[in-house]
C-alpha positions as CSV (number, residue, x, y, z in Angstrom):
1,M,-32.9,28.1,-86.2
2,E,-31.2,25.7,-83.8
3,E,-32.0,26.1,-80.2
4,K,-29.2,26.7,-77.7
5,L,-28.5,26.9,-74.0
6,E,-26.5,30.1,-73.3
7,I,-24.4,30.9,-70.3
8,F,-23.1,34.4,-69.8
9,Y,-20.2,34.5,-67.4
10,I,-19.3,37.9,-65.8
11,R,-16.4,38.9,-63.6
12,H,-17.1,41.3,-60.8
13,G,-16.1,45.0,-60.8
14,N,-12.8,46.5,-59.7
15,T,-11.7,46.0,-56.1
16,E,-8.3,47.6,-56.0
17,G,-7.7,49.1,-52.6
18,A,-11.2,48.2,-51.4
19,P,-11.9,47.4,-47.7
20,F,-13.5,44.3,-46.4
21,G,-15.3,46.0,-43.4
22,D,-17.1,43.7,-41.1
23,R,-16.5,40.6,-43.4
24,D,-13.7,38.1,-43.8
25,E,-10.6,39.5,-45.4
26,C,-11.3,37.5,-48.6
27,D,-14.6,39.3,-49.0
28,I,-13.5,42.7,-50.2
29,D,-15.8,45.4,-51.5
30,L,-15.8,47.1,-54.8
31,S,-13.6,50.2,-55.2
32,A,-15.0,53.5,-56.4
33,R,-13.9,52.5,-59.9
34,G,-15.7,49.2,-59.5
35,E,-18.9,51.0,-58.6
36,E,-18.7,53.0,-61.9
37,E,-18.0,49.8,-63.9
38,I,-21.0,48.0,-62.6
39,L,-23.3,50.8,-63.5
40,L,-22.1,50.6,-67.1
41,L,-22.4,46.8,-67.0
42,G,-26.0,47.2,-65.9
43,E,-26.7,49.6,-68.8
44,R,-25.4,47.0,-71.2
45,F,-28.0,44.5,-70.0
46,K,-30.9,47.0,-69.7
47,D,-34.3,45.4,-70.3
48,R,-32.9,42.0,-71.2
49,S,-34.2,38.8,-69.6
50,F,-32.7,35.6,-68.4
51,D,-34.1,32.4,-67.1
52,A,-31.9,32.5,-64.0
53,V,-29.2,34.7,-62.5
54,F,-26.5,33.3,-60.2
55,C,-23.6,34.9,-58.3
56,S,-20.8,34.1,-55.9
57,P,-21.6,34.8,-52.2
58,L,-18.8,37.4,-52.0
59,V,-19.9,41.0,-51.8
60,R,-18.0,42.2,-54.9
61,A,-19.9,39.7,-57.0
62,V,-23.2,40.3,-55.3
63,K,-23.0,44.0,-55.9
64,T,-22.0,43.4,-59.5
65,A,-24.9,41.0,-60.0
66,A,-27.3,43.4,-58.3
67,A,-26.4,46.2,-60.6
68,V,-27.3,44.0,-63.6
69,C,-30.5,42.6,-62.0
70,K,-31.8,46.1,-61.3
71,R,-31.6,46.8,-65.1
72,L,-33.0,43.5,-66.3
73,D,-36.6,43.0,-67.2
74,G,-38.9,41.9,-64.3
75,N,-36.8,42.2,-61.1
76,P,-35.4,38.7,-61.5
77,Q,-34.4,36.5,-58.5
78,L,-30.7,36.4,-57.7
79,E,-29.5,33.0,-56.6
80,I,-26.4,33.0,-54.3
81,L,-24.4,29.9,-55.4
82,P,-21.6,29.2,-52.8
83,Q,-19.8,26.8,-55.2
84,I,-18.7,29.6,-57.5
85,I,-16.8,31.5,-54.8
86,E,-13.3,32.7,-55.8
87,N,-10.4,30.3,-55.7
88,D,-8.3,30.3,-52.5
89,S,-11.0,32.0,-50.4
90,T,-10.7,31.5,-46.7
91,Y,-11.4,27.8,-45.8
92,G,-15.0,27.4,-44.8
93,Y,-16.1,30.9,-45.5
94,F,-19.0,31.3,-47.9
95,G,-20.0,34.9,-47.5
96,Q,-22.6,36.7,-45.4
97,S,-26.2,35.8,-44.7
98,V,-28.9,36.4,-47.3
99,D,-30.4,39.1,-44.9
100,Y,-27.0,40.9,-45.0
101,L,-26.8,40.7,-48.8
102,K,-30.3,42.0,-49.3
103,R,-29.0,45.5,-48.5
104,Y,-27.7,45.4,-52.1
105,Y,-30.8,43.7,-53.8
106,D,-34.0,42.6,-52.2
107,N,-34.8,39.6,-54.4
108,I,-32.0,37.2,-53.2
109,I,-32.1,33.6,-52.2
110,L,-29.5,31.1,-51.2
111,N,-29.2,28.1,-53.6
112,N,-28.4,24.9,-51.6
113,D,-28.9,22.5,-54.5
114,L,-25.2,21.5,-54.6
115,P,-23.1,20.2,-51.7
116,L,-20.5,22.6,-50.4
117,M,-17.0,22.0,-51.6
118,L,-14.6,23.4,-49.0
119,D,-11.4,23.0,-50.9
120,N,-10.7,25.8,-53.4
121,V,-7.0,26.1,-53.6
122,S,-5.6,23.5,-56.0
123,D,-6.2,23.4,-59.7
124,D,-7.7,20.0,-59.3
125,D,-10.2,21.1,-56.7
126,N,-11.2,24.1,-58.7
127,D,-11.6,22.1,-61.9
128,L,-13.9,19.7,-60.0
129,R,-16.0,22.6,-58.6
130,A,-16.4,24.0,-62.1
131,K,-17.4,20.6,-63.5
132,E,-20.0,20.1,-60.8
133,V,-21.5,23.6,-61.4
134,I,-21.6,23.1,-65.1
135,K,-23.3,19.7,-64.7
136,Y,-25.9,21.3,-62.5
137,F,-26.6,24.0,-65.0
138,R,-26.9,21.6,-67.8
139,N,-29.3,19.3,-65.9
140,R,-31.5,22.2,-64.6
141,F,-31.8,24.2,-67.8
142,N,-32.8,23.3,-71.4
143,Y,-32.1,24.4,-74.9
144,G,-33.7,27.7,-75.6
145,Q,-32.8,29.1,-72.1
146,K,-30.3,31.7,-71.0
147,I,-28.6,32.1,-67.6
148,L,-26.3,34.7,-66.2
149,V,-23.4,33.9,-63.8
150,V,-21.5,36.5,-61.9
151,A,-18.3,35.3,-60.2
152,H,-14.5,35.8,-60.4
153,G,-11.5,36.0,-62.6
154,S,-9.6,33.0,-61.3
155,F,-12.6,30.8,-61.0
156,G,-13.5,31.8,-64.6
157,N,-10.2,30.3,-65.7
158,H,-11.6,26.9,-64.6
159,F,-15.3,27.4,-65.4
160,I,-15.0,28.5,-69.0
161,P,-12.5,25.9,-70.2
162,Q,-14.4,23.1,-68.3
163,A,-17.7,24.3,-69.9
164,V,-16.3,23.4,-73.4
165,N,-14.3,20.3,-72.3
166,M,-10.9,21.9,-72.7
167,G,-8.0,20.8,-70.6
168,R,-6.2,22.9,-68.1
169,G,-3.8,25.3,-69.8
170,D,-5.5,25.0,-73.2
171,Y,-7.6,28.1,-72.6
172,I,-6.0,30.6,-70.3
173,L,-7.9,33.8,-69.9
174,S,-7.2,37.2,-68.6
175,L,-10.7,38.3,-67.5
176,N,-11.0,42.1,-67.0
177,N,-13.3,43.7,-64.5
178,T,-17.0,43.3,-65.5
179,S,-16.0,41.4,-68.6
180,V,-18.6,39.3,-70.3
181,S,-18.0,35.8,-71.8
182,K,-20.6,33.7,-73.5
183,I,-20.8,29.9,-73.7
184,K,-23.4,28.1,-75.8
185,Y,-24.6,24.5,-76.1
186,T,-26.5,23.5,-79.2
187,T,-28.7,20.5,-80.0
188,D,-26.1,19.0,-82.3
189,G,-24.1,18.2,-79.2
190,K,-21.5,21.0,-79.7
191,Q,-20.3,23.6,-77.2
192,R,-18.6,26.8,-78.0
193,V,-17.2,30.0,-76.5
194,S,-19.0,32.6,-78.6
195,F,-16.9,35.4,-77.1
196,S,-14.8,36.1,-74.0
197,N,-13.5,39.0,-72.0
198,D,-15.7,41.6,-73.6
199,F,-15.7,44.8,-71.6
200,S,-16.6,47.2,-74.3
201,H,-19.3,48.6,-72.1
202,L,-16.5,50.4,-70.2
203,R,-15.7,52.6,-73.2
204,P,-17.1,55.7,-71.6
205,I,-14.5,55.5,-68.7
206,M,-11.7,54.1,-70.9
207,P,-11.8,56.4,-73.9
208,D,-8.1,55.8,-74.8
209,Y,-8.4,52.0,-74.8
210,E,-8.3,50.4,-78.2
211,F,-11.2,48.0,-77.9
212,D,-11.2,46.9,-81.5
213,V,-7.6,45.9,-81.8
């Protein structure tokens, strides 16, 4: 069987009407609905293992990633990667300190491997951010490994197309809350989106939604 590098991309849970508390106004919390969603997401990944887990520095992504990490095998380290912050976040804001974020999950570190990219408003800037992050992942990880990335819907509309060398507008996504998308790279030099926007783990709280249509 051909080995592959797999990247699982997850959008954070619901935030509708959520407060931002003592943080910047771009750093809103999960709603009560979002808290339900991330528990079901964690159950989906129960006892699975990944070679690395990354998330955006914003609290909604950190809490979503923490819910997954708590169910993964081996209490994995969660790496905060500022470069995958949501598009159009407040200029120069990259979330709270690691000490602050450890209230949600204790095994957290800040990943400083990539230089900060302050501009996150224009499509060109966000395409560039996505390209740099993908390049970093491909250089750091090898075929046969799997990584998990928890970030945002708008950034995902840059990250996923750039991951498979598609142009802007060729692959426009509507990423639902806690949806999972999978990208894979194979040793024959090909890259594919295996699936995208799968949120079937939310079936228990969306009984009337027709997931299979």
